Phi, psi and omega in degrees: 000133183288168179300317181296315180297319178300315181296316181297316181295318181297314181297321179295321179295322178295320178297317180296330180282358177091012179276134178283105181271136180308145183299330182277007182274058175275167180297320182296315179293323180299328179295331183265330186223048184305310186303309186293320181294316180295323178298318180293318180295317180291329176296318176297323179298315180294323181296318183270352177070027180285152179264129179263139179309141185298333183266011180295135182289156177290155178296158182296165182308132182103339177274171180265124182288135178296138181293151177295155178298125182282166172265120185284165183292343180263015173091007181266125176270160174072040178287133181302150178301133180092351181286152179292138179246155178289152179270139180270137175230153180248118177275140176279091187294327179295318179294319180296319180297320179294335180270005177094009179271135178293136175229152186299327185264004182281151176294161181300139184218167179296318183293324178295319179294322181294321178286338172297321178291317182297319187283340186301308179295328178296315180292324179297316178294321181295327183263008178077021182250014180275193182294330177213155181289134184245121176293135182054038181296341178275000172261112187239123179259131176251123184214188177206170177284317185231163178288158175082011182268356176098025183292319180293318175303316181290320180296317180294316179295322177297316178297316179297318181295317180291328178297339179274357176290150180282333190249012183221148167248163187227137169242119177264118182252124175275095181264006174277075192290339179276320181223072183296132182252338185301314179302318181293315184289329180260004179058052179248146174285128179301136181222180174300153183197224189305308184295326179294322178295322182286328184278319189242115181296339182280349179276115181277132180305317182298330182286342181253357175288147177249120176271123185262171176281001166271113197313317187255017183244124171240161185229138171241115181283170183293325178092194184290130181299145183221138183293340180246046183299320180298315179296325178294319180290339179262005187278166175297327179298321178293319178302314180295319181296315181292320177299319179295317179299317186288327190257338187293319183236114185293335185266000186269132172254131182246118182257124178255118171273105188250166182291166175301142186292327187267357181249342183227168176260350183293318184296311177301326177293313180297325182298335179287346182262334189268165179267335183220143177233132174251118180259116180275129180238127180277125181299140176065013183226313185287123179296144181300322180297324178294321178297317180297318179295320180297316180294324178295328181290339181242029184301331183287341181289133185294327183233122178235125180242148177250137177231122180275122183248149177060039177285160180279129182295159183299332181285350181102346178275162178282145178190183177270114177241138184235138173225162180210157174208154181208160179199167180254136181063239180271000000 
């Protein structure tokens, strides 16, 4: 194909994609000044975020080649040119490991083995291999009856453990919008997040996701505090966002670190959207009555699991001990 033909075809493809091509970008002019015109057209393309057909030829010699479609931070390949991309952050894995958080490069440990046991029924339900099919089974809420029982610690470890799976990616969402713990525990600077996406239609979810140095783990922070956070979590915008999260990527598990059930109204609202709830109970501390009340608050959720945290080790010393149980309905 000649230089003129390449230029003409490229300009026509840009016009069809909705890019405003300069008026002087005719075929005749393109034959004389192909590089500069194509550069201007591609600049307009990047500005407007139009998608160019995948088979579009590269500009003629002297023009700037369009960059390849990047891999976005939320695991989506083939993002259109000009689309918002996730920001990359680096977690201090050595510091996290010293604090009891599972990391991919850490040696095998008791806590890692315990979370392998905890995640198995959750993954089975998420992939439709459990005792019954669970709607939105890949949306998992981690909560507790009262504060201080270790729900954020458990949510982060669960996300880290699932990130080591070969067949799943993980999005950890800090849904404790009143008192977010994920930034503090992972040493992250607070940024825009969940509430900002719900409040402002111009905030793109992909633009506020954080892609971490743990290959299959991304994070969505709670975002800017809002006086009507409960109403936002119960809104149609939240419904649409969760449906999109649950259905867009079949291999993605989404973990929500949510507030305590008995102190806020956000958690019971969020529980109506997810397929599975893990209730963290602190051994020797959480009153039985509080556990019963917490379970009653999430009665509508199809799958409820209990996880015992801070149990006494078999040797008699204190340690992190985990147990779980689960059931459908009642």
